[in-house]
C-alpha positions in Angstrom: 16.2 -75.5 -10.8 15.1 -74.8 -7.2 12.6 -72.7 -5.1 13.4 -72.2 -1.6 12.3 -70.3 1.6 14.6 -69.3 4.6 12.9 -68.0 7.8 13.1 -67.1 11.4 10.7 -67.4 14.1 10.9 -64.3 16.1 8.9 -65.9 19.0 11.5 -68.4 19.6 14.5 -67.7 17.4 14.4 -70.9 15.5 15.6 -70.9 11.9 14.3 -72.7 9.0 15.0 -73.5 5.4 12.7 -75.6 2.9 13.3 -76.1 -0.8 12.1 -78.0 -3.7 13.6 -78.8 -7.1 13.5 -81.0 -10.2 16.6 -82.7 -9.4 18.1 -85.1 -6.9 18.7 -84.8 -3.1 18.0 -81.0 -2.6 18.3 -81.5 1.2 21.9 -82.6 0.9 23.5 -79.3 -0.5 20.8 -76.5 -0.3 19.8 -76.0 3.2 22.1 -74.9 6.0 21.1 -73.9 9.5 22.8 -73.3 12.9 21.0 -72.8 16.1 21.3 -69.2 17.4 23.3 -68.2 14.3 21.3 -68.1 11.2 20.4 -70.0 7.9 21.4 -70.1 4.4 20.1 -71.7 1.2 22.5 -71.8 -1.9 21.0 -73.0 -5.3 21.2 -72.6 -9.0 24.8 -73.8 -9.8 24.9 -74.8 -6.2 28.0 -74.3 -4.2 27.6 -75.7 -0.7 30.6 -73.9 0.6 28.4 -70.8 0.4 26.2 -72.4 3.0 29.2 -73.5 5.2 31.2 -70.4 5.0 28.1 -68.3 5.4 27.2 -69.8 8.9 30.8 -69.5 10.0 30.7 -65.7 9.2 27.4 -65.2 10.8 28.8 -67.1 14.0 31.6 -64.5 14.0 29.2 -61.9 14.3 28.7 -60.4 10.7 25.3 -59.5 9.5 23.6 -60.8 6.7 24.4 -58.2 4.1 28.0 -58.2 5.0 28.2 -62.0 4.9 26.5 -61.9 1.4 29.0 -59.2 0.3 32.1 -61.3 1.5 30.8 -64.4 -0.2 30.4 -63.0 -3.6 33.8 -61.4 -3.3 35.2 -64.9 -2.6 33.4 -66.9 -5.3 34.5 -66.4 -8.9 31.4 -68.3 -10.0 29.0 -65.7 -8.5 27.3 -65.0 -11.7 25.7 -68.5 -11.9 24.7 -68.7 -8.1 21.6 -68.0 -6.1 21.7 -67.9 -2.5 19.8 -66.2 0.4 20.3 -66.0 4.0 19.2 -64.7 7.4 21.2 -63.7 10.4 20.4 -64.1 14.4 18.3 -60.8 14.5 16.4 -61.6 11.4 18.0 -59.5 8.9 18.0 -60.9 5.5 20.0 -60.6 2.2 19.7 -62.3 -1.1 21.7 -62.7 -4.5 20.6 -63.9 -7.9 23.4 -64.0 -10.4 22.7 -62.8 -13.8 23.7 -66.1 -15.4 21.0 -68.0 -13.5 18.4 -69.6 -15.6 15.2 -67.7 -16.1 12.8 -66.9 -14.3 15.3 -66.2 -11.4 14.6 -63.9 -8.6 14.5 -63.5 -4.8 12.3 -61.5 -2.5 13.7 -60.7 0.9 11.9 -59.3 4.1 12.8 -59.2 7.7 12.7 -62.7 9.1 11.9 -64.2 5.7 13.3 -64.6 2.3 12.3 -66.7 -0.8 14.2 -67.4 -4.0 14.0 -69.4 -7.2 15.3 -70.2 -10.6 13.8 -72.0 -13.5 10.5 -70.9 -12.3 7.3 -70.2 -14.2 7.4 -66.7 -13.0 7.8 -64.5 -10.0 4.2 -65.5 -9.0 5.7 -68.8 -7.4 7.6 -66.7 -4.9 4.6 -64.5 -4.2 2.5 -67.5 -3.6 5.0 -69.0 -1.2 5.1 -65.6 0.8 1.3 -65.5 1.0 1.1 -69.2 2.1 3.6 -68.6 4.8 2.0 -65.6 6.2 -1.4 -67.2 6.1 -0.2 -70.0 8.4 1.1 -67.4 11.0 0.9 -68.9 14.5 1.6 -72.6 13.3 4.9 -74.1 13.7 7.7 -72.9 11.6 8.3 -76.3 9.7 4.4 -76.5 8.8 4.6 -72.9 7.6 7.4 -73.7 5.5 6.0 -76.8 4.0 2.8 -74.9 3.2 5.0 -72.4 1.3 6.4 -75.1 -0.7 3.1 -76.6 -1.5 1.9 -73.3 -2.5 5.0 -72.5 -4.9 4.4 -75.7 -6.6 0.7 -75.2 -7.0 1.5 -71.8 -8.6 3.7 -73.8 -11.3 7.0 -74.2 -9.4 9.9 -75.2 -11.6 9.0 -74.8 -15.4 10.7 -77.9 -16.5 8.5 -80.2 -14.6 4.9 -80.7 -13.3 6.0 -81.5 -9.8 9.4 -81.3 -7.9 11.3 -84.5 -7.4 13.1 -83.7 -4.3 12.1 -81.6 -1.3 13.4 -81.0 2.1 12.7 -79.0 5.3 15.0 -78.2 8.3 14.2 -76.4 11.5 16.8 -75.5 14.1 16.2 -76.1 17.8 18.2 -75.4 20.8 20.7 -78.1 20.1 23.7 -78.3 17.6 21.9 -80.5 15.3 18.5 -79.7 13.7 15.3 -80.2 15.6 13.7 -81.2 12.3 15.3 -82.6 9.1 13.2 -84.3 6.6 14.0 -85.0 3.1 12.6 -86.7 0.0 15.5 -87.3 -2.2 13.9 -88.5 -5.6 10.3 -89.1 -6.1 7.3 -87.7 -8.3 5.2 -85.3 -6.2 8.2 -84.8 -3.8 6.4 -81.8 -2.1 3.3 -83.8 -1.3 5.4 -86.6 0.2 7.4 -84.2 2.3 4.1 -82.6 3.7 3.1 -86.3 4.4 6.2 -87.0 6.1 5.9 -83.7 8.1 2.5 -84.8 9.3 4.0 -87.9 10.7 6.8 -85.9 12.4 4.1 -84.3 14.4 2.8 -87.6 15.8 3.2 -88.1 19.6 5.8 -90.9 19.1 8.0 -88.7 17.0 7.6 -85.8 19.3 8.8 -88.0 22.4 11.9 -89.2 20.4 12.8 -85.7 19.5 12.3 -84.7 23.1 14.7 -87.5 24.3 17.3 -86.1 21.8 16.9 -82.6 23.3 18.1 -84.0 26.7 21.4 -85.6 25.5 24.3 -84.2 27.4 26.7 -82.2 25.3 29.9 -83.9 24.8 33.0 -81.8 25.2 34.6 -80.8 21.9 38.1 -82.0 21.3 39.5 -78.4 21.1 37.9 -77.6 24.7 39.6 -80.7 26.2 42.5 -78.8 27.6 46.1 -80.2 27.8 
């Protein structure tokens, strides 16, 4: 039902997740990122707790493969899940359950992993990898959107000519994402996401994000003391 990419920029340590689907509001459940920790994409019969708990375990110091193994142990629905993740050092891991709808597969490399189900074929993921690598030197968000465009151009989800929902998230230095763009339901959702991304790079939008970056960190309640 979904194709996605999870990546880490080794030059600045930022993480990103981008996803597209023939469904609704993919950005609400599939992407999970945490600055300095890692990123997870959870899809097929989506279980958001895989993303939530995956990030918690990465923050506790577990590596990507160990987190994947522990999540599979905890999830009785593992056979119908698909998820992939990346840790703070760029190690990746992925899982495609045998019950995921065909064509379903994943490809994992250092600092980069792609996965999809209900695909027209593995060529979708290969096109995403090629597009991401071809945009080397560009911002992580741009590279990930280019990967989605390439995946859809190669056929994407076999149930529809175009994805109806798409999203991209990129971590910064703060606890909240540097970039969090979503198209919840629209024909040609990936093209719309690319249009929104271009607007996100306008000077006024960049200045607004810079203001957010300078916000003081509020003391968390469990750090407040007696």
